[in-house]
C-alpha positions as CSV (number, residue, x, y, z in Angstrom):
1,M,-191.2,-90.4,16.7
2,A,-192.6,-93.9,17.1
3,K,-192.5,-95.5,20.6
4,Q,-190.0,-98.2,21.1
5,S,-191.6,-101.6,21.8
6,F,-189.9,-104.2,24.0
7,Q,-190.1,-107.9,23.9
8,K,-189.0,-110.6,26.3
9,P,-185.6,-112.2,25.6
10,K,-185.6,-115.2,23.3
11,G,-186.1,-118.4,25.3
12,T,-188.0,-116.8,28.1
13,A,-191.7,-116.6,28.9
14,D,-194.2,-114.4,30.8
15,L,-196.1,-116.4,33.4
16,L,-199.5,-114.7,33.5
17,P,-201.9,-115.0,36.5
18,G,-204.1,-117.8,35.2
19,D,-201.1,-119.9,34.5
20,S,-199.2,-119.0,37.6
21,L,-202.0,-120.4,39.7
22,K,-201.5,-123.8,38.1
23,W,-197.7,-123.5,38.6
24,H,-198.3,-122.7,42.2
25,Y,-200.5,-125.7,42.6
26,V,-197.8,-128.0,41.2
27,E,-195.1,-126.4,43.4
28,E,-197.2,-126.7,46.5
29,T,-198.0,-130.3,45.7
30,A,-194.2,-130.9,45.6
31,R,-193.7,-129.1,48.9
32,L,-196.4,-131.0,50.7
33,L,-195.3,-134.4,49.3
34,F,-191.6,-133.9,49.9
35,N,-192.3,-132.8,53.4
36,N,-193.9,-136.2,54.0
37,Y,-190.6,-137.7,53.1
38,Q,-188.8,-135.2,55.5
39,Y,-187.3,-133.0,52.8
40,N,-187.1,-129.3,53.6
41,E,-186.8,-126.4,51.2
42,I,-183.4,-124.8,50.4
43,R,-182.9,-121.6,48.4
44,T,-179.5,-120.9,46.8
45,P,-178.3,-117.9,44.7
46,L,-179.2,-117.7,41.0
47,F,-175.6,-117.2,40.2
48,E,-172.4,-118.9,41.6
49,N,-168.7,-118.8,40.9
50,F,-168.1,-120.4,37.5
51,E,-166.0,-123.2,39.0
52,V,-168.9,-124.4,41.1
53,F,-170.5,-125.7,37.9
54,S,-167.4,-126.5,35.8
55,R,-165.9,-128.7,38.6
56,S,-169.2,-130.4,39.3
57,A,-170.7,-130.9,35.8
58,G,-167.4,-131.7,34.2
59,D,-165.3,-129.8,31.7
60,T,-166.5,-132.0,28.9
61,S,-170.2,-131.7,29.5
62,D,-172.4,-129.8,27.1
63,V,-173.6,-127.7,30.0
64,V,-170.1,-126.3,30.6
65,T,-168.8,-126.3,27.0
66,K,-171.9,-125.0,25.2
67,E,-174.8,-123.9,27.4
68,M,-173.5,-121.9,30.3
69,Y,-174.5,-118.2,30.8
70,D,-171.2,-116.9,32.3
71,F,-169.6,-113.5,32.5
72,H,-167.0,-111.6,34.5
73,D,-168.5,-109.1,36.9
74,K,-167.2,-105.6,37.8
75,G,-164.8,-107.2,40.2
76,D,-163.5,-109.5,37.4
77,R,-165.0,-112.5,39.1
78,H,-166.0,-115.3,36.8
79,I,-169.7,-115.8,37.4
80,A,-172.3,-118.2,35.9
81,L,-176.0,-118.2,36.1
82,R,-177.0,-121.6,37.5
83,P,-177.7,-124.2,34.8
84,E,-178.9,-126.8,37.2
85,G,-179.7,-127.0,40.9
86,T,-177.5,-129.7,42.4
87,A,-174.1,-128.0,42.3
88,G,-175.3,-124.9,44.2
89,V,-177.0,-127.1,46.8
90,V,-173.8,-129.0,47.3
91,R,-171.8,-125.8,47.6
92,A,-174.3,-124.6,50.3
93,F,-174.0,-128.0,52.1
94,V,-170.2,-127.7,52.3
95,E,-170.0,-123.9,53.0
96,N,-172.6,-124.2,55.9
97,K,-171.0,-127.3,57.3
98,L,-174.2,-129.3,57.0
99,F,-172.1,-132.4,57.1
100,A,-171.3,-131.8,60.8
101,P,-171.9,-134.8,63.1
102,E,-174.8,-133.2,65.0
103,Q,-176.8,-132.9,61.7
104,V,-179.3,-135.7,61.2
105,K,-178.4,-137.9,58.3
106,P,-179.4,-138.2,55.6
107,Y,-179.7,-134.5,55.3
108,K,-182.7,-134.0,52.9
109,V,-183.5,-130.8,51.0
110,F,-185.5,-129.8,47.9
111,Y,-185.4,-126.7,45.8
112,I,-187.8,-124.9,43.3
113,G,-186.6,-122.2,41.0
114,P,-185.3,-120.8,37.7
115,M,-182.2,-122.2,35.9
116,F,-180.4,-120.8,32.8
117,R,-179.0,-122.6,29.7
118,Y,-178.1,-121.2,26.3
119,E,-179.7,-123.7,24.0
120,R,-182.2,-123.6,21.1
121,P,-185.6,-122.9,22.5
122,Q,-188.3,-125.5,21.8
123,A,-191.4,-126.9,23.4
124,G,-190.8,-127.3,27.0
125,R,-187.1,-126.3,26.7
126,M,-186.4,-122.6,27.5
127,R,-183.2,-120.6,28.1
128,Q,-184.7,-119.6,31.4
129,F,-186.4,-122.6,32.7
130,H,-187.6,-123.9,36.1
131,Q,-186.7,-127.0,38.1
132,I,-188.0,-128.9,41.1
133,G,-185.2,-131.0,42.6
134,V,-184.3,-133.0,45.7
135,E,-181.0,-133.9,47.3
136,A,-180.1,-136.2,50.2
137,F,-176.7,-136.4,51.7
138,G,-174.8,-138.7,54.0
139,A,-176.3,-142.2,53.4
140,D,-175.0,-144.9,51.1
141,S,-177.9,-147.3,51.5
142,P,-179.7,-148.5,48.3
143,A,-182.9,-148.0,50.4
144,L,-182.4,-144.3,50.0
145,D,-182.0,-144.7,46.2
146,A,-185.3,-146.7,46.1
147,E,-187.0,-144.1,48.2
148,V,-185.9,-141.2,46.0
149,I,-187.1,-143.0,42.9
150,A,-190.4,-143.9,44.6
151,M,-190.9,-140.2,45.7
152,A,-190.5,-138.9,42.2
153,I,-193.1,-141.4,40.9
154,D,-195.3,-140.5,43.9
155,F,-195.1,-136.8,42.9
156,F,-196.1,-137.5,39.3
157,Q,-199.0,-139.8,40.3
158,S,-200.2,-137.2,42.8
159,L,-200.6,-134.8,39.9
160,G,-202.7,-137.4,38.0
161,L,-200.1,-138.7,35.6
162,T,-200.3,-142.5,34.9
163,S,-198.4,-143.3,31.6
164,L,-194.9,-143.4,33.2
165,K,-191.9,-145.6,32.7
166,V,-188.8,-145.8,35.0
167,A,-185.4,-146.7,33.5
168,V,-182.5,-147.4,35.9
169,N,-178.8,-148.2,35.5
170,T,-175.7,-148.2,37.6
171,L,-172.4,-146.5,36.9
172,G,-170.7,-148.5,39.7
173,D,-168.0,-147.3,42.1
174,A,-164.7,-145.6,41.1
175,E,-163.0,-149.0,40.4
176,S,-165.9,-150.2,38.2
177,R,-166.0,-147.0,36.3
178,A,-162.3,-147.0,35.7
179,A,-162.4,-150.5,34.3
180,Y,-165.4,-149.6,32.1
181,R,-163.8,-146.4,31.0
182,Q,-160.9,-148.4,29.6
183,A,-163.1,-150.9,28.0
184,L,-165.0,-148.2,26.2
185,I,-161.8,-146.6,24.9
186,D,-160.6,-149.9,23.6
187,Y,-163.9,-150.4,21.9
188,L,-164.3,-146.9,20.4
189,E,-160.7,-146.2,19.4
190,P,-160.8,-148.2,16.2
191,H,-163.8,-146.2,15.1
192,A,-162.5,-142.8,16.3
193,A,-162.5,-141.3,12.8
194,E,-166.1,-142.2,12.3
195,L,-167.4,-140.6,15.5
196,S,-168.8,-137.1,15.7
197,A,-166.5,-134.2,16.4
198,D,-167.8,-133.9,20.0
199,S,-167.3,-137.6,20.7
200,Q,-163.8,-137.6,19.2
201,E,-162.9,-134.9,21.7
202,R,-164.5,-136.8,24.6
203,L,-163.1,-140.2,23.7
204,H,-160.1,-140.0,26.0
205,K,-161.4,-137.3,28.4
206,N,-164.7,-139.0,29.3
207,P,-165.7,-141.8,27.0
208,L,-168.9,-142.4,28.9
209,R,-170.2,-139.2,27.5
210,V,-170.1,-140.7,24.0
211,L,-172.9,-143.1,25.1
212,D,-175.0,-140.0,25.8
213,S,-174.5,-138.6,22.3
214,K,-177.6,-138.0,20.2
215,D,-175.6,-137.8,17.0
216,A,-176.6,-140.5,14.4
217,K,-172.9,-141.2,13.7
218,D,-172.3,-142.2,17.3
219,Q,-175.5,-144.1,17.8
220,V,-174.3,-146.8,15.4
221,F,-171.4,-147.6,17.8
222,V,-173.3,-147.0,21.0
223,E,-175.7,-149.9,20.2
224,N,-172.9,-152.5,20.4
225,A,-170.8,-150.8,23.1
226,P,-169.7,-152.8,26.2
227,S,-172.1,-152.8,29.2
228,I,-171.2,-151.2,32.5
229,L,-173.0,-154.1,34.1
230,D,-170.2,-156.4,33.1
231,Y,-167.5,-154.4,34.9
232,L,-169.0,-154.0,38.4
233,T,-166.9,-154.7,41.4
234,P,-168.5,-157.0,44.0
235,A,-169.4,-154.0,46.2
236,A,-171.0,-152.2,43.3
237,Q,-172.8,-155.4,42.2
238,A,-174.2,-155.8,45.8
239,H,-175.5,-152.2,45.8
240,W,-177.1,-152.7,42.4
241,D,-178.7,-156.0,43.4
242,K,-180.1,-154.6,46.6
243,L,-181.6,-151.6,44.7
244,K,-183.5,-153.9,42.3
245,T,-184.7,-156.0,45.2
246,M,-186.1,-152.9,46.9
247,L,-187.7,-151.6,43.8
248,D,-189.4,-155.0,43.3
249,A,-190.5,-154.9,47.0
250,L,-192.2,-151.5,46.4
251,G,-194.0,-152.9,43.3
252,L,-192.3,-150.3,41.1
253,D,-192.4,-151.1,37.4
254,Y,-188.9,-150.4,35.9
255,E,-186.6,-151.4,33.2
256,I,-182.8,-151.6,33.1
257,D,-181.1,-149.4,30.5
258,A,-177.4,-150.3,30.5
259,S,-176.5,-147.5,28.0
260,M,-177.9,-144.7,30.1
261,V,-175.2,-142.4,31.6
262,R,-177.1,-139.1,32.3
263,G,-175.8,-135.7,31.1
264,L,-173.6,-134.7,33.9
265,D,-170.2,-136.1,34.9
266,Y,-170.8,-136.3,38.7
267,Y,-173.0,-139.4,38.8
268,N,-172.0,-142.9,40.1
269,H,-173.8,-146.0,41.3
270,T,-177.6,-145.6,40.8
271,I,-178.9,-143.4,38.0
272,F,-182.5,-143.2,36.7
273,E,-184.9,-141.5,34.4
274,I,-188.7,-141.3,34.5
275,M,-190.3,-141.1,31.1
276,T,-193.7,-140.5,29.5
277,N,-195.0,-141.3,26.0
278,S,-197.3,-138.3,25.9
279,S,-197.6,-136.6,22.5
280,A,-197.2,-133.2,24.2
281,L,-193.4,-133.7,24.4
282,G,-192.8,-135.4,21.0
283,H,-193.0,-138.9,19.7
284,G,-192.1,-141.9,21.7
285,W,-190.8,-142.0,25.3
286,T,-189.5,-138.6,26.7
287,T,-187.7,-138.0,29.9
288,I,-189.5,-135.8,32.5
289,S,-187.2,-136.5,35.4
290,G,-183.7,-137.8,36.0
291,G,-181.2,-138.2,38.7
292,G,-178.9,-140.5,40.6
293,R,-176.0,-140.8,43.0
294,Y,-173.0,-138.5,43.1
295,N,-170.8,-139.8,45.9
296,G,-167.8,-137.7,44.9
297,L,-169.4,-134.3,44.4
298,V,-169.2,-133.0,48.0
299,E,-165.5,-133.7,48.0
300,E,-165.1,-132.0,44.6
301,L,-166.5,-128.8,46.1
302,G,-164.3,-128.8,49.2
303,G,-166.2,-131.0,51.7
304,P,-165.5,-134.3,53.3
305,E,-166.3,-137.6,51.6
306,T,-170.1,-137.6,51.6
307,S,-172.5,-139.6,49.6
308,G,-175.4,-137.8,47.8
309,I,-178.4,-138.6,45.7
310,G,-181.1,-136.6,44.0
311,F,-183.3,-135.8,41.0
312,G,-184.5,-132.9,38.9
313,I,-187.8,-132.1,37.2
314,G,-188.3,-129.5,34.5
315,L,-191.4,-127.5,35.3
316,E,-192.0,-126.2,31.8
317,R,-192.1,-129.7,30.3
318,L,-194.2,-130.9,33.3
319,M,-196.8,-128.2,32.8
320,L,-197.1,-129.0,29.0
321,L,-197.6,-132.6,30.0
322,L,-200.3,-131.9,32.6
323,E,-202.2,-129.6,30.1
324,N,-202.0,-132.2,27.4
325,E,-203.1,-135.1,29.6
326,Q,-206.0,-132.8,30.9
327,T,-205.1,-133.6,34.5
328,P,-207.1,-131.5,37.1
329,L,-205.5,-128.2,37.6
330,P,-207.0,-125.3,39.6
331,E,-208.8,-122.4,37.8
332,V,-209.1,-118.8,39.2
333,E,-211.6,-119.0,42.0
334,P,-214.8,-116.9,41.7
335,L,-214.9,-113.7,43.7
336,D,-216.8,-113.9,47.0
337,F,-218.1,-110.3,47.3
338,Y,-218.2,-107.3,44.9
339,V,-219.1,-104.0,46.6
340,T,-221.0,-101.6,44.3
341,N,-221.0,-98.0,45.6
342,I,-223.2,-95.2,44.2
343,G,-222.2,-91.6,44.8
344,E,-219.0,-90.0,46.0
345,E,-220.3,-89.9,49.6
346,T,-220.2,-93.7,49.7
347,D,-216.6,-94.0,48.6
348,V,-215.1,-94.3,52.1
349,E,-217.7,-96.7,53.3
350,A,-217.1,-98.9,50.2
351,L,-213.4,-99.1,51.0
352,K,-214.2,-100.0,54.7
353,L,-216.6,-102.7,53.5
354,V,-214.1,-104.5,51.2
355,Q,-211.4,-104.4,54.0
356,G,-213.9,-105.6,56.6
357,I,-215.0,-108.5,54.3
358,R,-211.4,-109.4,53.6
359,S,-210.7,-109.5,57.4
360,Y,-212.9,-112.6,57.6
361,G,-210.9,-114.4,54.9
362,Y,-213.3,-113.8,52.0
363,T,-212.2,-112.3,48.7
364,A,-213.6,-108.9,47.9
365,E,-213.4,-106.2,45.2
366,R,-214.9,-102.8,44.5
367,D,-214.9,-100.2,41.7
368,Y,-211.9,-97.8,41.5
369,L,-212.9,-96.1,38.2
370,D,-216.0,-94.1,39.2
371,R,-218.1,-96.2,36.9
372,K,-221.9,-96.1,36.8
373,P,-223.8,-98.8,38.7
374,K,-224.6,-100.8,35.6
375,A,-220.9,-101.0,34.6
376,Q,-220.0,-102.0,38.2
377,F,-222.6,-104.9,38.0
378,K,-221.0,-106.0,34.7
379,A,-217.6,-106.1,36.4
380,A,-219.1,-108.2,39.2
381,D,-220.4,-110.6,36.6
382,R,-217.0,-110.8,34.8
383,L,-215.4,-111.7,38.1
384,N,-218.0,-114.4,38.8
385,A,-218.9,-112.7,42.1
386,L,-221.0,-114.9,44.4
387,Y,-222.5,-111.9,46.2
388,V,-222.9,-108.2,45.4
389,L,-223.2,-105.6,48.1
390,T,-224.7,-102.3,47.0
391,I,-224.5,-99.1,49.0
392,G,-225.9,-95.7,47.8
393,P,-226.7,-92.4,49.5
394,E,-230.0,-93.8,50.9
395,E,-228.4,-97.0,52.2
396,L,-225.6,-95.0,53.8
397,A,-228.1,-92.7,55.5
398,N,-230.0,-95.8,56.8
399,Q,-226.8,-97.6,57.7
400,E,-227.7,-100.6,55.6
401,V,-226.6,-102.3,52.3
402,N,-228.3,-104.4,49.7
403,L,-227.0,-108.0,49.7
404,K,-227.7,-110.0,46.5
405,N,-227.0,-113.7,45.9
406,M,-225.9,-113.8,42.3
407,E,-226.8,-117.4,41.8
408,T,-230.4,-117.2,43.1
409,G,-231.0,-113.6,42.3
410,E,-232.4,-113.1,45.8
411,Q,-231.5,-109.8,47.6
412,I,-232.3,-108.2,50.9
413,K,-231.3,-105.2,52.9
414,V,-228.9,-105.9,55.7
415,P,-227.9,-103.6,58.6
416,L,-224.4,-102.3,57.8
417,V,-223.2,-103.3,61.3
418,K,-224.0,-107.0,60.6
419,I,-221.6,-107.0,57.6
420,Y,-218.8,-106.0,59.9
421,T,-219.8,-108.2,62.9
422,E,-221.8,-111.2,61.6
423,L,-220.8,-111.8,57.9
424,P,-219.7,-115.4,58.3
425,F,-222.9,-116.3,60.1
426,L,-225.0,-114.6,57.4
427,I,-223.2,-116.6,54.7
428,E,-222.9,-119.9,56.4
429,N,-226.6,-119.8,57.5
430,E,-227.8,-117.7,54.6
431,E,-231.3,-119.0,54.3
432,D,-232.3,-118.7,58.0
433,A,-230.3,-115.5,58.6
434,L,-231.8,-113.7,55.6
435,A,-235.3,-114.9,56.5
436,N,-234.8,-113.4,60.0
437,L,-233.6,-110.2,58.5
438,A,-236.7,-110.1,56.3
439,D,-238.9,-110.6,59.3
440,D,-237.1,-107.8,61.2
441,A,-237.6,-105.5,58.2
442,E,-241.3,-106.1,58.2
């Protein structure tokens, strides 16, 4: 009977050690940079009650209507795997009463972790994918909007990316949006029969979503649609003008895209996307980060009226981009020490040696397969060991080891006790220390 073979689910990937090192570097770059801006890490569950996402993303969004991984658990609770990070963070903000007066505002957090959407897998878009995101609550100032955009650009530039474009828009306040919503309906209704099926359904529920359609039928009408910028209230206009002034003051190169609405329904006021024209992600400019304000989302999930702003970055797409642009990413570091042991009687001492070496903060490895000395030296070469320590029956009897510098080929006998007590000194002052040992041996 043939053995059954198993494969990973479609739309998922195995992250092997060489790649995981690069991912870790990118994630740590985010942690260090965001900390400079006073953002601290938050970790929320991988699954939430379905309504956390349906209420926040909007019943008409593709995320809820087409892409959600949802199910009823054994207690008949309607559960969904998180398709994005913001809603879960907002739920945690409300549930843990992080809006309390004693909390410093804005309350700033970031998250890094897997998300899940059922969509057609393609380069950089997986069914299990990973996001880096930030959220800041409790401040209405356009200065915070500008800072969040600047921080996203700062992150990409810290990784060595240079070919970037920033697109910004505003969705205004509730009054602006209501006026614009009606203007869109008035504009689109005469063409309703010519719109895609999805846009026909959204026309009266949420006409702004028609602007986000990628369907060629809809694009014809989107090009000539009214602009939100013509329907801003004085307060919304002031926020928008102040944001542009601040982006100019920071020297950020941006363009205004009045047709941009983002893919989720909770945005208002400032929205933005950061794009690249790298061939790794297709032809033309492709979005690698997006975000904006969501001043009503905390209320929607049961909290008090609280403003919020944030952005998300897809890690799979970012890693493809970094590889394609040949930005500097870490490789597996060479091994510091490989311990070669000859004879069963040296087995215990070899184990003590690798543990003693590691206690100083060096990396160390040894043989676990009872291989011959030649095979052990080959293993040391494959691991790019900087030094090889060899201990056999004679060395054990004399309480010494052979220490070989693999780069120079030089080797010398070293008292075993000095490996345990003076190893950093031997390595940091290698030339003098080994010369002294050679003199002692003579």
